[in-house]
C-alpha positions in Angstrom: 86.4 84.0 72.0 88.2 86.0 69.3 90.2 89.1 70.3 87.9 91.6 68.5 85.0 90.4 70.6 87.2 90.6 73.7 87.8 94.3 73.1 84.0 94.8 73.1 83.2 92.6 76.0 86.0 94.0 78.1 84.2 97.3 78.3 81.1 95.6 79.8 82.4 92.5 81.6 85.1 94.6 83.2 82.9 97.5 84.0 84.0 99.6 87.0 80.9 101.4 88.0 77.4 100.4 86.8 75.7 102.6 84.2 73.2 103.9 86.8 76.0 105.4 88.8 77.5 107.0 85.7 74.1 108.4 84.6 73.6 110.0 88.0 76.7 112.2 87.6 77.0 115.4 85.8 80.4 115.1 84.1 79.2 113.8 80.8 78.2 115.6 77.6 75.3 113.2 77.3 74.0 114.3 80.6 74.3 118.1 80.1 71.3 120.2 79.1 72.6 122.6 76.5 71.8 126.3 76.5 70.5 127.7 73.3 73.3 127.2 70.8 75.7 130.0 70.1 78.1 129.2 67.3 81.5 130.5 68.3 84.4 130.2 65.8 87.6 128.2 66.2 89.9 129.2 63.3 92.3 126.6 62.1 95.4 127.6 60.0 97.3 124.7 58.5 96.3 121.3 57.4 98.7 119.1 59.3 97.0 116.1 60.9 97.9 117.0 64.5 96.7 120.6 63.9 93.3 119.3 62.6 93.0 117.0 65.6 93.9 119.9 67.9 91.1 122.1 66.5 88.6 119.3 66.9 89.6 118.6 70.5 89.3 122.3 71.3 85.9 122.5 69.8 84.7 119.3 71.6 86.0 120.0 75.0 85.0 123.7 75.1 81.5 122.6 74.1 81.3 120.2 77.0 82.5 122.8 79.5 80.4 125.7 78.2 77.3 123.9 76.8 77.7 126.0 73.7 78.3 125.0 70.1 81.7 125.8 68.5 82.4 125.5 64.8 85.8 125.1 63.0 86.6 127.4 60.1 89.8 127.0 58.1 91.9 129.9 57.0 95.0 130.1 54.8 96.8 132.6 57.0 96.9 134.0 60.5 94.6 136.7 61.9 95.0 140.2 60.5 93.0 142.5 62.9 92.7 146.2 62.2 95.2 148.3 64.2 94.0 148.5 67.8 91.4 145.8 67.3 91.4 142.5 69.2 91.7 139.2 67.4 88.3 137.7 66.6 87.9 134.1 67.6 90.3 131.4 68.8 93.1 130.8 66.2 94.9 127.4 66.2 98.0 126.6 64.3 101.8 126.8 64.4 103.5 130.0 65.3 104.8 130.3 61.7 101.4 129.7 60.2 99.8 132.2 62.5 102.5 134.8 61.9 103.6 134.8 65.5 107.2 135.3 66.7 109.2 132.1 66.4 110.1 130.8 69.8 112.7 128.1 69.0 113.8 125.7 66.3 110.7 123.7 65.2 112.5 120.5 66.1 111.8 121.4 69.7 108.3 121.6 71.3 107.1 125.0 72.5 103.8 126.6 73.0 102.5 130.2 72.8 99.0 130.9 74.1 97.6 134.5 74.3 93.9 134.6 74.7 91.2 136.9 76.2 87.9 135.2 76.5 87.2 133.6 73.1 89.7 135.7 71.2 93.4 135.1 70.7 95.9 132.6 69.5 96.8 129.0 70.6 100.0 128.0 68.8 102.9 125.6 68.9 106.4 125.6 67.4 105.4 122.6 65.2 102.2 120.8 64.4 102.4 118.3 67.4 103.0 121.2 69.7 99.7 122.8 68.5 97.9 119.9 70.2 100.0 120.3 73.4 99.1 124.0 73.3 95.4 123.3 73.1 95.5 120.9 76.1 97.6 123.4 78.0 95.0 126.1 77.3 92.2 123.9 78.5 94.3 123.0 81.6 94.5 126.7 82.4 90.7 126.9 82.1 90.4 124.2 84.7 90.4 120.9 82.8 92.4 118.0 84.4 93.2 114.6 83.2 94.0 112.5 86.2 94.2 109.1 84.4 93.5 107.7 80.9 89.9 107.2 79.9 86.7 109.3 79.9 86.3 108.7 83.6 89.6 110.3 84.3 88.6 113.7 82.8 87.7 116.6 85.1 85.6 118.9 83.0 84.9 122.4 84.5 81.6 124.0 84.2 82.6 127.3 82.6 80.4 130.4 82.7 79.3 132.0 79.5 80.4 134.2 77.9 84.0 133.0 78.6 86.1 135.8 80.1 89.3 133.9 81.1 92.6 135.4 80.1 95.4 132.9 79.4 99.0 133.8 78.7 101.6 131.0 78.4 104.8 131.0 76.5 107.0 128.0 77.2 109.5 125.6 75.6 109.7 122.0 76.8 112.6 121.3 79.2 113.4 118.0 77.5 112.9 116.8 73.9 112.3 113.1 74.9 109.1 112.6 76.9 108.2 109.1 76.1 106.2 106.1 77.3 107.3 102.6 76.4 104.9 99.6 76.2 105.4 97.0 78.9 103.5 94.8 81.3 100.3 93.2 80.2 97.9 95.3 78.2 94.9 95.1 75.8 94.4 97.3 72.9 92.0 99.6 74.8 94.6 100.2 77.5 97.2 101.3 75.0 94.6 103.4 73.1 93.6 105.2 76.2 97.3 105.8 77.2 98.1 107.3 73.8 95.0 109.5 73.9 96.0 110.7 77.4 99.7 111.3 76.8 99.7 114.7 75.0 97.3 116.1 77.6 100.2 115.8 80.1 102.9 116.9 77.7 104.3 113.5 76.5 105.4 113.4 72.8 106.7 109.9 72.0 105.4 106.3 72.2 107.8 103.3 72.0 106.6 99.8 71.0 109.2 97.2 72.0 109.7 94.4 69.4 108.1 94.7 66.0 104.5 94.4 67.1 104.2 94.3 70.9 102.9 90.7 70.7 104.3 89.6 74.0 102.6 92.4 76.1 99.2 91.9 74.4 99.4 88.1 74.7 99.8 88.5 78.5 96.5 90.3 78.7 94.3 88.4 76.3 95.4 85.1 77.8 95.2 86.6 81.3 98.6 85.3 82.3 98.8 84.7 86.1 95.0 84.9 86.6 93.2 81.6 86.3 90.0 83.4 87.4 89.8 85.4 84.2 88.6 84.2 80.8 91.3 83.5 78.2 90.9 84.6 74.6 92.5 83.5 71.4 95.3 85.8 70.3 97.9 85.5 67.5 100.5 87.5 65.8 98.1 88.9 63.2 96.2 90.5 66.1 99.4 92.0 67.4 100.3 93.4 64.0 96.8 94.9 63.6 97.0 96.5 67.0 100.5 97.9 66.2 99.1 99.5 63.1 96.3 101.0 65.2 99.0 102.4 67.5 100.8 104.1 64.6 97.5 105.6 63.4 96.6 107.0 66.8 100.1 108.4 67.2 100.2 110.0 63.8 96.8 111.7 64.4 98.3 113.4 67.5 101.8 114.0 66.2 103.2 111.6 68.7 106.6 110.3 67.6 107.0 106.6 67.1 109.9 104.5 68.2 110.1 100.8 67.5 111.8 97.4 68.1 114.8 97.3 70.4 114.7 93.6 71.2 115.0 90.9 68.5 117.9 92.0 66.3 120.1 89.3 67.8 117.7 86.5 66.6 115.1 87.6 64.0 117.8 88.1 61.2 119.0 84.6 61.9 115.8 82.8 61.4 114.7 82.6 65.1 111.5 84.4 66.3 112.4 86.9 69.0 109.0 88.5 70.1 109.3 87.6 73.7 111.3 86.0 76.5 110.4 82.5 75.4 112.6 79.4 75.4 113.4 78.1 72.0 111.5 74.9 71.0 112.8 72.4 68.5 116.2 72.1 66.9 118.4 75.2 66.4 118.7 76.2 62.7 122.2 75.0 61.5 123.0 78.4 60.0 122.1 80.2 63.2 124.5 78.3 65.5 127.7 79.7 63.9 126.6 83.2 64.7 125.9 82.7 68.4 128.3 83.7 71.1 130.8 81.1 72.2 130.4 80.8 76.0 132.0 78.1 78.1 133.1 76.4 74.9 129.6 76.1 73.3 127.5 78.1 70.9 123.9 77.8 72.2 121.0 79.9 73.3 121.7 81.5 76.7 119.6 79.6 79.2 117.5 78.5 76.2 116.2 82.0 75.4 117.1 83.4 72.0 116.3 87.0 73.0 118.8 86.8 75.9 121.6 85.4 73.7 124.5 87.5 72.4 126.3 86.8 69.1 129.8 86.6 67.8 130.0 90.3 67.0 133.5 90.1 65.7 132.2 88.1 62.8 131.6 90.6 60.0 129.0 88.3 58.4 127.1 88.3 61.7 127.1 92.1 61.9 126.1 92.4 58.2 123.0 90.2 58.8 121.9 92.6 61.5 122.7 95.7 59.3 120.7 94.4 56.4 117.8 93.6 58.6 117.8 97.1 60.2 118.0 98.7 56.8 115.2 96.6 55.4 113.0 97.4 58.3 113.7 101.1 58.0 112.9 101.1 54.3 109.6 99.4 55.0 108.7 101.7 57.8 109.2 105.3 56.7 106.8 106.6 59.3 108.9 105.6 62.2 111.0 108.3 63.9 113.6 106.1 65.6 114.6 102.4 65.6 116.1 101.0 68.8 119.1 98.6 68.0 119.8 96.6 71.1 121.9 93.6 71.9 120.8 90.6 74.0 118.6 91.2 77.1 120.9 89.4 79.5 124.3 90.0 81.1 127.5 88.1 81.1 127.1 86.0 78.0 129.3 87.7 75.4 131.4 85.8 73.0 134.7 84.3 74.3 136.2 83.4 70.9 139.7 84.6 70.2 138.6 87.4 68.0 135.8 88.7 70.3 138.1 88.7 73.3 140.3 91.3 71.7 137.5 93.8 72.2 135.1 95.0 74.8 131.4 94.3 73.9 130.9 98.1 73.6 133.7 98.3 70.9 132.0 95.6 68.7 128.6 97.3 69.3 130.0 100.6 68.0 131.3 98.8 64.9 127.8 97.4 64.3 126.2 100.9 64.8 128.6 102.6 62.4 128.0 99.9 59.8 124.2 100.5 60.1 124.7 104.2 59.6 126.7 103.6 56.4 124.0 101.3 55.0 121.1 103.7 55.9 123.0 106.6 54.4 123.6 104.6 51.2 119.8 104.0 51.0 119.0 107.7 51.9 117.1 106.6 55.0 117.0 109.2 57.7 115.8 107.2 60.7 117.5 107.9 64.0 119.0 104.9 65.8 118.8 104.5 69.5 121.7 102.6 71.1 121.8 101.6 74.7 124.0 101.7 77.8 122.8 98.5 79.6 124.4 95.8 81.7 127.7 94.8 80.0 127.5 97.8 77.8 127.8 100.2 80.7 131.5 99.7 80.4 132.4 102.1 77.5 134.4 101.2 74.4 138.2 101.5 74.5 138.9 102.1 70.8 135.8 102.5 68.6 133.8 105.8 68.3 130.5 106.7 66.7 131.2 108.5 63.5 127.9 110.1 62.5 126.7 111.6 65.8 123.6 113.1 64.4 122.2 109.6 63.4 122.3 108.3 66.9 120.6 108.7 70.3 122.3 107.4 73.4 119.9 105.6 75.8 121.1 105.2 79.4 119.3 102.1 80.8 120.3 101.7 84.5 118.1 98.7 85.2 120.0 97.6 88.3 119.9 101.0 90.0 118.3 101.7 93.3 115.1 103.8 93.6 115.8 104.8 97.1 118.2 107.5 95.9 117.8 110.0 93.1 120.2 110.9 90.3 120.0 114.4 91.6 121.6 113.5 94.9 124.6 111.2 94.5 126.3 110.3 97.8 129.9 111.4 98.1 130.9 108.5 100.4 129.7 105.8 97.9 132.2 104.1 95.5 132.0 105.9 92.2 134.2 103.7 90.1 133.0 100.9 88.0 134.6 97.5 88.8 137.2 96.4 86.3 135.8 94.9 83.1 136.1 91.1 83.4 134.3 89.3 80.5 131.2 87.5 81.6 132.0 88.0 85.3 130.6 91.5 85.8 128.6 92.6 88.9 126.1 95.2 87.7 126.1 98.5 89.6 123.2 99.3 91.9 124.5 102.6 93.3 123.6 105.9 91.6 127.3 106.9 91.7 128.6 103.9 89.8 125.8 104.2 87.2 126.6 107.8 86.7 130.3 107.0 86.3 129.4 104.7 83.4 127.2 107.4 81.8 130.0 110.0 82.1 132.5 107.7 80.6 130.3 107.3 77.5 129.5 111.0 77.4 133.2 111.9 77.1 133.2 109.9 73.9 129.7 110.7 72.5 128.4 114.3 72.4 125.1 113.6 70.7 121.4 113.4 71.8 120.5 111.2 74.7 117.8 110.2 77.2 117.3 108.1 80.3 115.4 104.7 79.8 114.2 104.0 83.3 111.9 101.7 85.2 110.2 103.6 88.0 106.8 102.3 86.9 107.8 98.9 85.8 108.2 97.2 89.1 109.2 99.7 91.7 105.8 101.4 92.1 104.5 98.1 93.6 107.2 98.5 96.3 105.6 101.9 97.3 101.9 101.1 97.5 101.1 104.8 98.3 103.1 106.0 95.3 104.0 109.2 97.2 107.7 108.6 98.1 108.4 107.2 94.6 106.7 110.2 93.0 109.0 112.5 95.0 112.0 110.6 93.8 110.8 110.5 90.2 110.3 114.3 90.3 113.9 114.7 91.6 115.2 112.3 89.0 113.6 114.2 86.1 114.7 117.6 87.4 118.2 116.2 87.6 118.4 114.7 84.1 119.6 118.1 82.8 122.4 118.2 85.3 123.7 114.7 84.2 123.5 115.6 80.5 120.4 113.7 79.5 117.7 115.1 77.3 114.6 113.4 78.7 113.1 110.1 79.8 111.7 107.1 78.0 109.7 105.3 80.7 109.7 101.5 80.5 106.5 100.8 82.3 103.2 99.1 82.7 100.4 100.9 80.9 98.1 100.6 83.9 99.8 102.4 86.8 97.1 104.6 88.2 96.2 102.8 91.4 95.9 104.4 94.0 96.3 107.6 92.0 97.7 109.1 88.8 100.3 111.1 90.7 103.3 109.3 89.3 102.4 109.8 85.7 101.2 113.4 86.3 104.6 114.2 87.9 106.4 112.5 85.0 104.6 114.3 82.2 104.5 117.8 83.8 108.1 117.7 85.1 109.4 116.5 81.7 107.7 119.5 80.2 108.9 122.0 82.9 111.7 120.7 85.1 111.3 123.8 87.4 107.8 122.7 88.4 107.4 122.3 92.2 106.5 118.8 93.4 104.2 120.1 96.1 102.3 122.2 93.6 101.9 119.2 91.3 100.8 116.9 94.1 98.3 119.3 95.5 96.8 120.1 92.1 96.5 116.4 91.2 94.8 115.4 94.5 92.4 118.4 94.2 91.4 117.3 90.7 91.2 113.6 91.5 89.4 113.7 94.9 87.6 117.0 95.2 86.9 118.7 98.6 88.5 115.9 100.7 91.7 115.9 98.6 94.0 116.8 101.5 92.8 113.8 103.5 93.4 111.5 100.5 96.9 112.9 100.1 97.8 112.5 103.8 96.4 108.9 103.6 98.6 107.9 100.7 101.6 109.6 102.2 101.2 107.5 105.4 100.8 104.3 103.3 104.1 105.1 101.7 105.8 105.7 105.0 104.3 102.6 106.8 105.1 100.2 103.9 108.6 101.7 103.8 109.7 101.3 100.1 113.5 100.9 100.9 112.5 98.0 103.1 110.4 96.4 100.4 113.3 96.8 98.0 115.4 94.7 100.4 117.7 97.6 101.1 117.3 97.9 104.9 118.9 94.7 106.1 117.7 92.2 108.8 118.2 94.6 111.7 115.4 96.7 110.3 112.8 93.9 110.5 111.5 94.7 114.0 110.8 98.3 113.0 109.3 97.2 109.7 106.8 94.9 111.4 105.9 97.8 113.8 105.1 100.0 110.8 103.2 97.2 109.0 101.0 96.7 112.0 99.8 100.4 111.7 98.4 99.9 108.3 95.1 98.1 109.2 94.3 100.9 111.7 95.1 103.6 109.1 92.8 102.0 106.6 90.0 101.4 109.1 90.1 105.1 110.2 90.1 106.3 106.6 87.3 104.1 105.4 84.5 106.5 106.5 86.1 109.2 104.4 86.1 107.0 101.3 82.5 105.9 101.9 81.3 109.5 102.2 82.8 110.4 98.9 81.5 107.4 96.8 78.2 109.2 96.1 79.6 112.4 94.6 78.3 114.1 91.5 81.5 114.0 89.4 82.4 110.8 87.6 86.2 111.5 87.7 86.3 112.1 91.5 83.8 109.5 92.4 85.8 106.9 90.4 89.0 108.0 92.2 87.4 107.3 95.6 86.1 104.0 94.3 89.6 103.0 93.2 91.0 104.0 96.6 88.5 101.7 98.3 89.6 98.7 96.2 93.3 99.7 96.8 92.7 99.6 100.6 91.6 96.0 100.4 94.8 95.1 98.4 97.0 97.0 100.9 95.5 95.1 103.9 96.4 91.8 102.3 99.8 93.0 101.2 100.7 94.3 104.6 99.6 91.1 106.3 101.6 88.9 103.9 104.8 91.0 104.3 104.4 91.1 108.1 104.1 87.3 108.4 107.0 86.8 106.0 109.3 89.1 108.0 108.2 87.5 111.2 109.5 84.1 110.0 106.2 82.2 110.1 106.6 80.5 106.6 103.4 78.5 106.7 101.3 81.4 107.7 103.1 83.7 105.2 102.5 81.4 102.3 98.8 81.2 103.2 98.6 85.0 103.4 100.5 85.3 100.1 97.9 83.0 98.5 95.2 85.2 99.9 96.9 88.3 98.4 96.9 86.5 95.0 93.2 85.7 95.4 92.3 89.3 96.3 94.3 90.7 93.3 92.9 88.2 90.8 89.4 88.6 92.0 89.7 92.4 91.9 91.1 92.6 88.3 87.8 93.1 86.5 87.2 96.2 88.6 90.7 97.7 88.4 92.0 96.6 85.0 92.1 100.1 83.6 94.4 101.4 86.4 96.3 98.3 87.8 98.4 95.6 86.1 97.6 92.5 88.2 99.9 90.4 86.0 103.0 92.4 86.7 102.1 93.0 90.3 102.0 89.3 91.0 105.2 88.8 89.0 106.9 91.5 91.1 105.9 90.1 94.5 107.0 86.6 93.5 110.2 87.9 92.0 113.7 87.0 93.3 114.5 90.7 93.0 114.8 92.0 96.6 111.3 91.4 97.8 110.6 89.8 101.2 107.8 87.5 100.1 108.8 84.1 99.1 107.6 82.9 95.7 104.6 80.6 95.6 105.3 77.1 94.3 104.7 77.0 90.6 104.3 80.8 90.1 106.1 82.1 87.0 109.2 84.0 87.9 110.0 85.6 84.6 110.8 89.3 84.6 111.6 91.1 81.4 
């Protein structure tokens, strides 16, 4: 079956609730009986695409909530009421276009909302911020977006005429509020994520590689799930989807970041669109550019993407420089290009020239040469460079020359998620081990990772952000999501204190099971770092679950506590096993006692909340299987543990059609069979790759 047909059939074959259930609920514009129409004006000032989209969203969502008709009128300038008279209608545009006081430099996102009923202004410091302002205005009226998709929208029933007063004037705490494509995903999953992001304050989407082929292929071929139908998928499909991503982002004013992986192989005639082993002979011209490791120039463990190069070779660097410049020239709409080295540690070149430098010194040489070439071609793209594995050890000699061109990306992939950046422990070792080429032990402690960051910050005073993995693997190690959400909140609040200007979250696109708490905390805390976690959590659970929200919150809190995320991360040690088993044995009783609450809420009248309870029911089945599998593994009964693990696989694979919008079965199964600090032993023949 071709991919285009798959996009259509996914909506029906992978239906979550049947149409009769949806039709019986009231949270749909098609189910609402309209009052006699009253045409209320929304005035749009400015013609930027995000402003136009913002006005349309305001009209559409207010119509759904009030059952009234709204019409959009365009104006050349802001409102000019007579002295002492209120503004007539809702005016949407930038603060400059509306003649409002400027809040900040337009390069930063800020919103200014001053309304009384259906009169007033909804403005942003720039066109993308106008859309953020519209969603914030609607949030103040009672709208909530608990997960991507129409069934994740909580639409209030607003009385008419509208009398609510809204007064908000804020600037975003961080400039970088980004989501990065990862995991396994179809086009509809990415589309829904992009549509959802600005509603929670996100402003950037990052497509790894040149077209995201690897992540789409996983979904359409249903990697790891033999029970699901596989579909034909090729690179033309991936390119088409990437163009759709660009269009969806541009419509909303979402910044676009691209590539990252691939610069160490694509310019040298080798495809680098995934973590695949190279097939066939190596191109003769390519070999001379590869890193010399253990006396040989070859692909590291057979994977081009993981292979470093001979970066002291000027011709090698120039091939990358020319490839980056050509890509930038062909993609003027992209805001930032990530320029990364190989995605593996301890395989840097050992030739006599390279050994004179740390990898970071040669990396800085490469970055400076890219800047020179882009400047010569009058290309203004930002370049994102990374602090990752071997590059955590800072350069000794070289320095970035044009600071404004570059964005520092701190990528602590080996960090622990049992401790926050905001609370480093004073008794932990804080120094990085000495740099020893290709024999480095990557730091897991927060203190050592922060030491690496500070060493770079002493040399680079430019823009920066955290590139982190809370929702890549670690949320599977906290099935209740609650403890990880608390740590995520603390991490984001603490970014300011460690000198970072936001977060780019490397994550699965489908991370909303059992709830959307993690993503809600991420988006809203990146917007306002002073926001209380308890306030965010209560608000999210109320929106997602309705009257019994507090019971759902206590239930997921207890799931987090009984599963014990530090234990599932392998950080407790064998002496903890007895206590871990005791906690795991409590989970079936917890789920059994909570089941009547779930059942009583499955027949609600609101689609959003009914669907949340439905997902919680499916999640309970998954948790039962997971707890049983972990318990048997810890107890040492290998035969029984393998059988339980196989049952867990069967449950997850069978469940995928019902949860595919909120749960990435592919990455879940990869995580629980991963060698990375997980107590379950891998099943024979199960793929072990982790990007």
